[in-house]
C-alpha positions as CSV (number, residue, x, y, z in Angstrom):
1,M,115.0,-51.5,-159.8
2,Q,111.3,-51.1,-159.5
3,H,109.0,-54.0,-158.6
4,P,105.8,-54.5,-160.8
5,L,103.1,-52.1,-159.8
6,Q,100.4,-54.8,-159.6
7,H,102.1,-56.1,-156.4
8,A,101.6,-52.8,-154.6
9,P,97.9,-53.3,-153.6
10,L,98.6,-56.7,-152.1
11,L,101.7,-55.6,-150.3
12,L,100.0,-52.5,-148.8
13,S,97.1,-54.6,-147.6
14,R,99.5,-57.2,-146.0
15,I,101.4,-54.4,-144.2
16,L,98.2,-52.9,-142.8
17,N,97.1,-56.3,-141.6
18,L,100.6,-57.0,-140.2
19,K,101.0,-60.1,-142.4
20,D,104.3,-58.6,-143.7
21,V,106.6,-57.2,-141.1
22,S,107.8,-53.7,-141.9
23,P,110.1,-52.5,-139.1
24,L,109.4,-48.8,-139.7
25,V,106.4,-47.4,-141.5
26,L,106.8,-43.6,-142.0
27,L,103.6,-41.6,-142.6
28,L,104.2,-38.1,-144.1
29,D,101.5,-35.5,-143.8
30,T,101.0,-31.8,-144.1
31,P,98.6,-29.3,-142.5
32,K,96.2,-29.8,-145.4
33,Q,96.0,-33.6,-145.0
34,T,96.6,-35.3,-141.6
35,A,97.9,-38.8,-141.4
36,K,95.9,-39.6,-138.2
37,Y,93.2,-41.4,-140.1
38,F,95.7,-43.8,-141.8
39,L,97.5,-44.3,-138.5
40,L,94.2,-45.4,-136.9
41,E,93.5,-47.7,-139.8
42,F,96.2,-50.0,-138.4
43,V,94.2,-50.2,-135.2
44,E,90.9,-50.7,-137.0
45,R,92.3,-53.7,-139.0
46,N,94.0,-55.4,-136.1
47,K,91.7,-54.8,-133.1
48,E,89.6,-57.9,-133.6
49,G,92.4,-60.4,-132.8
50,S,93.4,-61.1,-136.4
51,V,97.0,-61.4,-135.1
52,H,97.1,-63.7,-132.0
53,G,98.5,-62.1,-128.9
54,L,99.0,-58.7,-130.6
55,Q,99.6,-55.8,-128.2
56,I,99.2,-52.2,-129.5
57,V,101.0,-49.3,-127.9
58,Y,100.1,-45.7,-128.8
59,L,102.8,-43.2,-128.0
60,S,101.1,-39.8,-127.8
61,F,102.8,-36.5,-128.3
62,E,99.7,-34.7,-129.6
63,T,96.7,-36.9,-128.9
64,I,94.6,-36.2,-125.8
65,A,94.1,-39.1,-123.4
66,G,90.7,-40.7,-123.8
67,S,90.1,-39.4,-127.3
68,L,90.7,-42.9,-128.8
69,D,88.1,-44.7,-126.6
70,W,85.6,-44.8,-129.5
71,I,87.8,-47.2,-131.4
72,G,86.9,-50.0,-129.0
73,C,90.3,-51.8,-128.9
74,P,90.9,-53.5,-125.5
75,S,94.5,-54.3,-126.4
76,L,95.4,-50.6,-127.1
77,Q,97.8,-49.2,-124.5
78,F,97.8,-45.4,-124.4
79,V,101.1,-43.7,-123.3
80,S,101.2,-39.9,-122.9
81,C,104.8,-38.9,-123.7
82,H,104.4,-35.2,-122.9
83,G,107.2,-34.2,-120.6
84,L,108.8,-37.6,-120.5
85,S,112.4,-38.2,-121.4
86,H,113.3,-40.7,-124.1
87,Q,114.7,-43.2,-121.6
88,R,111.5,-43.0,-119.6
89,I,109.4,-43.6,-122.8
90,H,111.5,-46.7,-123.6
91,E,111.0,-48.0,-120.1
92,K,107.2,-47.7,-120.3
93,V,107.2,-49.5,-123.7
94,N,109.4,-52.3,-122.3
95,S,107.1,-52.7,-119.3
96,L,104.1,-53.2,-121.6
97,L,105.6,-55.5,-124.1
98,R,107.6,-58.7,-124.0
99,A,110.6,-59.2,-126.3
100,D,109.0,-62.1,-128.2
101,Q,105.5,-60.7,-128.4
102,R,103.9,-59.5,-131.6
103,S,103.4,-55.8,-131.2
104,L,102.3,-52.7,-133.0
105,I,103.8,-49.4,-131.8
106,L,102.2,-46.1,-133.0
107,I,103.7,-42.6,-132.7
108,D,101.3,-39.8,-133.5
109,S,104.2,-37.2,-134.1
110,L,108.0,-37.1,-134.3
111,A,108.0,-33.3,-134.4
112,D,109.1,-32.9,-130.8
113,I,112.2,-35.1,-131.2
114,P,115.4,-33.2,-132.3
115,A,117.2,-34.6,-135.3
116,V,120.3,-35.4,-133.3
117,N,118.3,-37.7,-131.0
118,L,116.0,-39.2,-133.6
119,V,117.9,-42.4,-134.3
120,E,118.6,-42.9,-130.6
121,F,114.9,-42.6,-129.9
122,I,113.6,-44.9,-132.7
123,T,116.2,-47.7,-132.6
124,P,115.1,-49.2,-129.2
125,L,111.5,-49.3,-130.4
126,I,112.3,-51.4,-133.5
127,R,112.0,-55.1,-132.7
128,P,112.1,-58.3,-134.9
129,S,108.4,-59.1,-134.1
130,S,107.0,-55.6,-134.1
131,T,105.9,-52.9,-136.5
132,L,106.6,-49.2,-135.7
133,V,104.3,-46.7,-137.4
134,A,105.2,-43.0,-137.0
135,I,103.9,-39.7,-138.3
136,S,106.3,-37.0,-139.5
137,H,104.9,-33.6,-140.4
138,L,106.3,-32.1,-143.6
139,A,107.2,-28.4,-143.6
140,L,104.8,-25.8,-145.1
141,S,105.5,-25.0,-148.7
142,G,107.6,-21.8,-148.9
143,F,109.1,-22.3,-145.4
144,T,112.6,-23.6,-144.7
145,V,113.4,-25.8,-141.7
146,I,116.4,-24.4,-139.8
147,P,119.1,-27.1,-139.3
148,T,120.2,-27.8,-135.8
149,Q,123.8,-28.4,-136.7
150,S,126.0,-27.5,-139.6
151,Y,126.5,-30.3,-142.1
152,A,124.1,-32.6,-140.1
153,P,121.2,-34.2,-142.0
154,S,117.8,-33.0,-141.2
155,A,115.2,-35.1,-139.3
156,Q,113.3,-35.7,-142.6
157,T,116.4,-37.0,-144.4
158,L,117.2,-39.4,-141.6
159,L,113.6,-40.7,-141.5
160,L,113.5,-41.2,-145.2
161,Y,116.8,-43.1,-145.1
162,I,115.9,-45.6,-142.3
163,A,112.2,-46.2,-143.1
164,T,111.3,-49.4,-144.8
165,T,107.8,-48.2,-145.9
166,I,107.0,-44.6,-146.8
167,I,103.5,-43.4,-147.2
168,K,102.7,-39.8,-148.1
169,L,99.2,-38.5,-147.5
170,L,97.7,-36.0,-149.9
171,P,94.2,-34.4,-150.1
172,R,91.6,-35.6,-152.5
173,P,90.6,-33.8,-154.6
174,E,93.8,-31.8,-155.0
175,I,93.6,-28.3,-153.6
176,D,94.3,-25.5,-156.0
177,K,97.9,-24.2,-155.6
178,D,96.9,-20.5,-155.6
179,E,94.2,-21.1,-153.0
180,E,96.6,-23.2,-150.9
181,N,99.3,-20.5,-150.9
182,E,96.8,-17.8,-150.0
183,A,95.4,-19.9,-147.2
184,Y,98.9,-20.6,-145.8
185,S,99.9,-16.9,-145.9
186,T,96.9,-16.1,-143.7
187,F,97.4,-19.3,-141.6
188,L,94.0,-20.6,-142.7
189,L,93.5,-24.1,-144.0
190,P,91.9,-24.3,-147.5
191,L,88.6,-26.0,-148.0
192,G,88.8,-29.8,-148.2
193,S,91.7,-30.1,-145.8
194,N,92.1,-33.1,-143.4
195,S,89.3,-35.2,-144.9
196,P,88.8,-38.9,-144.1
197,Q,89.0,-39.4,-147.8
198,C,92.5,-38.8,-149.1
199,R,95.2,-39.9,-151.6
200,L,98.4,-41.6,-150.7
201,E,101.7,-42.4,-152.4
202,F,103.1,-45.7,-151.3
203,L,106.8,-46.9,-151.4
204,H,108.1,-50.1,-149.8
205,R,111.8,-51.2,-149.8
206,R,112.4,-54.9,-149.8
207,K,115.5,-56.6,-148.4
208,S,116.5,-57.5,-152.0
209,G,116.8,-53.8,-152.8
210,R,113.7,-53.7,-155.0
211,A,111.1,-51.0,-154.4
212,V,107.4,-51.5,-154.6
213,Q,105.4,-48.3,-155.2
214,G,101.9,-47.2,-156.2
215,N,99.2,-44.6,-155.6
216,F,95.9,-45.2,-153.8
217,N,92.7,-43.6,-152.8
218,F,91.9,-44.1,-149.1
219,D,88.5,-43.8,-147.3
220,F,88.7,-44.1,-143.6
221,T,84.9,-44.2,-143.2
222,T,84.6,-47.3,-145.3
223,H,88.2,-48.6,-144.7
224,N,88.6,-49.1,-148.5
225,L,91.8,-48.8,-150.5
226,T,91.5,-48.2,-154.2
227,F,94.6,-48.6,-156.4
228,I,95.2,-45.8,-158.9
229,P,96.6,-47.2,-162.2
230,P,99.7,-45.5,-163.6
231,S,99.2,-42.3,-165.7
232,T,98.1,-42.9,-169.3
233,A,99.7,-41.4,-172.4
234,S,97.2,-38.5,-172.2
235,D,98.6,-37.5,-168.9
236,S,102.2,-37.7,-169.9
237,S,102.4,-34.0,-170.9
238,E,101.0,-32.9,-167.5
239,S,103.4,-35.1,-165.6
240,R,106.3,-33.9,-167.7
241,E,105.4,-30.3,-166.8
242,Q,105.2,-31.1,-163.2
243,G,108.6,-32.8,-163.5
244,D,110.0,-29.6,-165.1
245,D,108.6,-27.5,-162.2
246,A,110.3,-29.9,-159.7
247,L,113.6,-29.3,-161.6
248,L,113.2,-25.6,-161.5
249,K,112.3,-25.5,-157.8
250,D,114.8,-23.7,-155.5
251,L,117.2,-22.9,-158.4
252,T,116.7,-19.1,-157.8
253,T,114.9,-16.7,-155.5
254,F,112.3,-16.3,-158.3
255,N,109.4,-18.6,-158.9
256,L,110.1,-20.3,-162.3
257,G,107.3,-22.8,-162.1
258,T,103.7,-22.5,-163.2
259,T,100.5,-23.2,-161.3
260,E,97.5,-25.1,-162.6
261,K,95.6,-21.9,-163.3
262,Q,98.5,-20.5,-165.2
263,R,98.8,-23.6,-167.3
264,I,95.1,-23.4,-168.2
265,A,95.3,-19.7,-169.1
266,R,98.4,-20.5,-171.3
267,D,96.6,-23.2,-173.2
268,K,93.8,-20.8,-174.0
269,V,96.1,-18.3,-175.7
270,E,95.6,-18.3,-179.5
271,L,99.0,-18.1,-181.2
272,P,99.1,-16.2,-184.6
273,Y,101.2,-18.7,-186.4
274,L,98.7,-21.5,-185.6
275,S,95.8,-19.5,-187.0
276,A,97.8,-18.9,-190.2
277,Q,98.1,-22.7,-190.7
278,E,94.4,-23.3,-190.6
279,G,93.0,-24.4,-193.9
280,D,90.0,-23.0,-195.8
281,M,86.8,-24.8,-196.8
282,T,88.7,-26.8,-199.5
283,G,91.2,-28.1,-196.9
284,T,94.1,-26.1,-198.3
285,A,96.2,-24.1,-195.9
286,A,95.8,-20.4,-196.7
287,G,99.0,-19.3,-195.1
288,G,99.9,-15.7,-194.1
289,A,100.2,-12.8,-196.5
290,I,103.4,-10.7,-196.5
291,V,102.7,-6.9,-196.3
292,Y,105.5,-4.5,-196.9
293,Q,105.2,-0.7,-197.0
294,F,108.0,1.3,-198.4
295,E,109.3,4.2,-196.5
296,T,110.9,7.5,-197.8
297,D,114.4,6.4,-196.8
298,D,114.3,3.0,-198.6
299,D,116.8,2.7,-201.4
300,Y,114.9,0.5,-203.8
301,D,116.4,-0.5,-207.2
302,E,113.8,-1.9,-209.6
303,E,116.4,-3.4,-211.8
304,D,118.1,-5.4,-209.0
305,P,116.2,-8.8,-208.6
306,Y,117.7,-9.2,-205.1
307,E,116.0,-6.0,-203.9
308,D,112.6,-7.5,-204.1
309,P,111.2,-7.3,-200.5
310,F,108.8,-10.2,-201.2
């Protein structure tokens, strides 16, 4: 059951400002759009003491020490997790936070944690009075993640299952699919990648089972979130085509979908039966004329009315 869309802007704002507790906020990003800007948005909105006694812990697997000094947040505790065991990381977090203290725990990447140890690593970090925000990198399009064990769920599947809030970051404007695939094949990022201005898809699961979802435009330079209204009827055909492409994905080894350039080229093709239906200056449809040429082998009987080729 879907919650009304008009509640999405208020709920996302409350989650960012830690007014609503969401135990696990999962940020999904790709090489073409990083989630680091949105991760730091949590720090920007809560560094001025809006939440009394809030402590912020930044668990770094990819971020260089000292690179976050420009934020100017005295309550931010930076923990470099490179080379540390999971138990050691938990001990460091417990030494920085009290059990009853409001806290915000940020993880810049979950890529280094194997799927079999993912739940064991995340569970001790989830507390009743804290919010855990973690980034998970999505695989490149066209590449398959090799599972660690047979029949075991992937790390992405586990994260999507246990997360209470899921936010997927997308570039704005959208990058052309052909340009994107060409850039990935040469390991070069397309133009417009990893911009402070991006699009995001928001999904929050309430305890009642209802889901609140919506799309937003996000600008880290101005810290503004703009709600994107649902698609209108004019966009229904495009969304339907995109849905068809999703259904055809991974069905065969062949690419059965269409790119945006292919859709535009297809719409420009003039079909002959459409031109035959066009009317003349009087508004009457002219139709198409039937032209039949007899061949020498045709056995045509002029007295048989059913032999009329027209």
